[in-house]
Structure formats: structure tokens, C-alpha cells
N, C-alpha and C positions, 0 to 999 in steps of 0.2 A: 338774732335776727339782723339782717342786713337792711339798713335804712336806704330807702330809694333817694332821699335827699342828702346831699353832702355839700357843705360849703366849699370844700376843696375843689369841687368840680368847676366852680366859677372863679376861684381865686388863685389856684395853683399855677395857672399859666401866666399870671402876672408876677409871681414871686421869682426873683432872680435866682438863677442856678447857683448852687454852692461853689465857692472857689477855694474850698479847703485843700483840694488836691494840688493847687498851685503853690501852696505855702512851703517854706523850708521844712526839711524832715522833722526836726524836733517839735516845731509848732504844729505841723500837720498831725503828728502822733498825739499831741496834747488835745487836739480838737476832734479826735476820732477818725482820722484819715487813713488809718491802716487797719487791716483785718486782724481779728483776735488770733493769737497763737495758742496751740494746745499746751496745757500745763497741768500740773498736779492739783488735786482738790485742796490740799492743805495750804498751798500758796494763795488760792482764791479765798480761803477762810481767813488767812492772815491779812489779805488786802481788805476784806470786809471789816475786820476788826479795827485795823488802823484807820480806814476811811471813816467809819462810823464815829470813832472816838474823836478824830480831828474835826469832822463836820459839826457835830453837836457842841464840842468844846469851843469852836470858833464862834458859833452863834451865841452861846452863853457868855463867853468872854467879852464880846462886843457890847451886848446889851446889859450886862450886869455892871459894867463900868460906867463912869459918868459920860453920857452922850446927850445929844439933843432930845433923845427919846426917854431919858431917865425919868423926867417928871410926868410922863404919860403911862408909867407902869407897863412898858412894852415887853419887859422880860417875861410876863405871864404867857405870852404867845409862843415862846420858844418850844414848849412841850409839844405843841401841835406838829412841829416839824420833825418829831421823832419818827412818825409814820412815813413822812416823805424820805427821811434818811434810809429807812428800811428798804423802800422801793428803789431808791437811787443806787444804793451800794450792794443790795442783795439781788434784786431782779432788774438789773440795769439794761437788759436786752428787750424787755417787753415795751410795747407802745406807751403804756401808762406811765413809764418812768423816763420818757424822753423830755428834753428841755422845753419843747413847746407845750406839752401837757402840764409840766410842773409850773412853768411861768404863767401861762394863760389861765390854767385851772385855778391856781391860787389867787391871782389878781381878780379874775372875773367873779369868783365866789365871794371874795372879800368886798368887792364893789356892790354886788347884789345884796349881801348881808347888811352892809351899812346903809344902803338906800332904803331897804325895807324897814330897818329900824327907825330911820328918820321919818318914814311915812307913817308908821303905826304910832309913833310918839307925838304926833301932831294933836292927838286928842286923848282925853282921860280914858275913854273906852278902849282905845288901841293899846294903851299901856297895861291894861288889866287882862289882855288876851295874848299873853306870851306864847301859849301853846299854839295858837294859830299863826302868829308871826314867825316863830321858829320853824314850824313845819313848812310854811310857805317859802321861806328863804332857802331852805335846803332843796325843796322841790324845783323852784325856779332855777337855782344854780345847777342842779343836775341836768335839766333840760337844756340850759344854755351851753353847758359843756358838751353835751351830745351834739347840738347843732354846730358848734364851732370845732368839733372834732378834737377836743382837748380834755377828755375825761381824765381826772386825777382824783381817786377816791379820798385821800386825806384832805383835799380842798373843801369837802363838804362841811367839815367842822368849822372852817373859817367863815362860812356863810351863816352858821347858826350862832357863833360866839357873840356877835354884837347884840343879840336878842336876850341872852341869858347871863352875861357877865357885866357887872356894873363898871369894872375897870375899863373894859373895852368900850363901853358906851361913853365913858368920860374922855376917851381918846378922840372920839368923833372922827373927823376926816384924816387925822394923823394915823389912823388904822391902815390906810393905803400905802403911804411912804414906808411904814414899817415892813409891810410885806415885800416891797420892792428891794429894800436893803437885805432882808433875809434871803430872798431868792438870788440876788447878786452874789451873796456869800456862799450859798450851798451848792449852786450849779458849778462854779469853778472847782470846788473841792471834788465833786463827782468826776469832773473831767481829768483832774490831776491823777487821782487814784484809780479811776476806772479804765485808764489806758496803760496801766503797768503790765497786767497780764491779759486783760480783756480789751474790749472796745466800747467806748462811750463818748458821745452818743452814737446810736446806730444811724440816726438821721437827725437833722436840726429842725426841719419843718415838716416834711412828709417824705416817705419812701418813693412816692410817685415822681414822674418826670416834671420838672419845673422850668419856668421861663420860656415856654413854647411861643408865647405872644411876642417876646422880644427877639426871638430867632427867626420869626417869620418876616421876610422882607416886605410883604404886602400886608400891612396891618390894617384890618378893616374895622370900621366902627360898628357899634351895636345895631345901628339902623340898617347898614348894608348886610350884616349877618342875618338879621330878621327877615329881610326881603328874600335872601337866597334860601332861607330855611322853608319859605312857603312853597318853593318849587320842588323841594325834596319830598319823597314819599314818607308817610308816617311809619315810625318804627314798629316792628312786629314783636309780639310777646314771644319770649323764648320757648314757652310751652307749646305755642302754635307752630313752631318751625319744624320742618321735616327732619327726621333723624339723619345724623351724619353717617354716610356709608362710603367707605373708600372704594375707588374704582377697581373693578375686578378684571378689566381688559388688559391691564399691564402685567407683565410677568413679575413675580416676586424677586427682588434683587437681594443678593447677599449683603450682609452688613459690611460697611466700609470702616476701616480703622481710622476714624476721624472724629474730632470732638463735635463737629457740626452735622454728623450723619442723621441723628434723630431730628434735629431742627430742620434740615433740608427736606427730609421725607415728609414731615408734617406740613412744611410750607408748601410742598407740591400738592398735597391733598387739600389744603385749605384754599388754594387758588381755584380749585374745582367747585367750591361751594360758596354761596353768598349768604348762607344762613349762619352768620356769626354775630354775636352781640358783644360789643366792646364796652367795658366798664370805664376805662380811662382814655385820655387822649394822648397822642404822641407815640413815639416808637416804643415806649415801655408800657404798652397797654396790657390790660387783663382781658382776655378774649374767652367768651363762653362758646363752646363748640358742641352742638347737639350730637348725641351718640358717643361722645368721647367718654372713656371709662378710666382715665388716669389724669394726673396733673403733670403738665410739662412746663418746666421753667428753663428759659434761656436768658441770655444777657439782654435780649431785645424785647421779649414779651413773655407772658404767662398764659398758658392754655389750661382751662378748667372745664369740666362737664357743665353743660347748660342747666341741668337740673340739680346741681350741687349748690346748696344754700350755705354760704359762709358769712360769718359776722365780720365786723370791721377789724377785730383783733387778728383773725386768721388771714384776712386779706393783707393787712400790714405785714404780717409775718412772711407771706409769699413775696411781697415787694422787697422785704429785707433780704430774702434769699437771692432775688434777682440782683440786688445791689452787690452782694458778695461775689456773684459771678462776674459782674462788671469790673470788680477790683482786679480780676485776673487779666483783663485787657489792658495793655500798657497805655493805650491812647484814649481810654474811656474816662470821661469826667464824672465825678461823684455827683449824685443827686442831692438835693437839699433835704 
């Protein structure tokens, strides 16, 4: 199901555009600035083997030696990052494995878990209802990750751990710095090994266009925007829009051997109709076209049928494909 509310709709335009494409070649490759090259499966398996070994060994080595976290039994949490390692090193192309989902998902779930544990342990009755506090912590963390668009399944265990593990309860608020250290260690390992034969991350914040607010010379405040929005007509539901019918009066032209032939043809047709529903803002928008029966992806926009229901994972995948097309343009800047 596609959520009608997305926090990115209100925050992405304020997020600065990624500058990875401006960095020197080696550093750019390390941060996922180059597209993945085709390679053999056994090389990918070898990369996964070495990356998983190095990632978990690094976490275990740091926390099993004498550090500031030694007295807090922080090494008990390392096992939970095995699931994150599987996502990072095996399924590095999916949205659930991107740095934003890993970092925000882990920290947000840990914060919710420790806060609910502190709340329930204010009374004797709360301490005896672990079943309720554990379920509530995971439920709240799941909803919070969905709202913030940073869903990361392994992070659900971090929300539940303060309610069921005495060692974690003894850590108290030290639970949060431990998560930050673990995240700062595992994400660079994923960047180092994930860019040997593949590309990681696919994006750092979102595949959508970022920084539109800062590129607009006339930056308007929220009050000015609200006043202008009153004069605009209300948006129509895509189901109530008339079907998209190409004009029949023009003769059918032969296809031209150009990369932009399909995009030009659809741009001509779309100029003739006003019944389009845009999901994103900016030049990299996703446009719902009534009557369309295929998905058209160009470097500037994505056209999908108006009655096609896509979830966030599929929409992110479409945006990722658009980003791959933009990599083919020499003067195109990478999105965040």
C-alpha cells in the first residue's frame, strides 16, 4: 500500500543536493558515485563473504576489547547487527539497506525502546507488564520508521531489547551512544566493500530530487505559500480524471533513431492533457497519466499509469532507475 503521507514531501526540498559527483575519482567511488559494472556471480559471493567477515569482526573486536563501553556489557548488542550485515552486504541495492534506513532506523528504534522502558519502570505495575511494554515499543518503532521513511527490519529488535534484557536496562542511556558507534563502524565497511564490484549506497538520503528550495531564487515563506494555495483549484482524484487518449488527428510518424524519441513523443502527448497527478516535486517527478498502460522512465521524470498502485519500495526502485539514467548524462548531478 502506498501511504498518502510522506515526510519526505515536506523535508526533501530543504535537504541539500548530494555533492558526491564533485569529489575525486577514488573518493567518489567509495561513496557510491559510480554505477555498478556487470560481473560474475562468484565475485559477488566473494565480496559478500569478505565484507560480512570484516564487518562483524570489526564490531566484535572493538567492543570485546577494553573501551569506555566495557563496563556496560555493550558486546551483548553486537549479535543484533548480524541481520543488518546480511542486508548491507547481500541486499545492498534495496531501500531497506541504504544508510538513511540503517542509521535512522537503528537510532530511532533504540531511542523509543529506552524511553518506553524508562516510562514503564516508573511504577511496580509497569515492571510486571513486560509483555505490554515490549509489544508497545516495537509497535511504536514500526510506525515511527514508516512515518520517517526509514524502515529497517533489524532495528525492531533494538526497540524491544531494553524491555527484556537486564544488561541493556543497566546500560540506561548509554544504550544510544553504543548504537551510534556501531553504526559509524558498519556503514563505512559497507561502502568500502560494496563498491568493489557493485554500488553502495544507491542513494544517501532519498532517490528523489533534493534541494529544490535552495535552488529557487525566490524563496517564499510558508505564509506566502499558503496564501497562494488558496487561489489554486483543489486537486482532483486520479480515479475521477478522464482517460488519457492520444490525439488521432496527427499522422503517425516513423520512429527516429534517437535516445529521446520516446520521451519527446510522450512529452508532446502530455502537453495536450492537463489530467496528470504528480507525486513528487521538481524535474524528477513521478507523473500518473490516466489511460497509460506502461511505465516510462527518463532521466527527468517517470510516467506511470494513474490506476497503478505501487508501494514505497517499488517507487524507490523506479527512482533508482532514473538515477542510473542520469549517470549517463555527463553534466547531470547525482541526487541525494
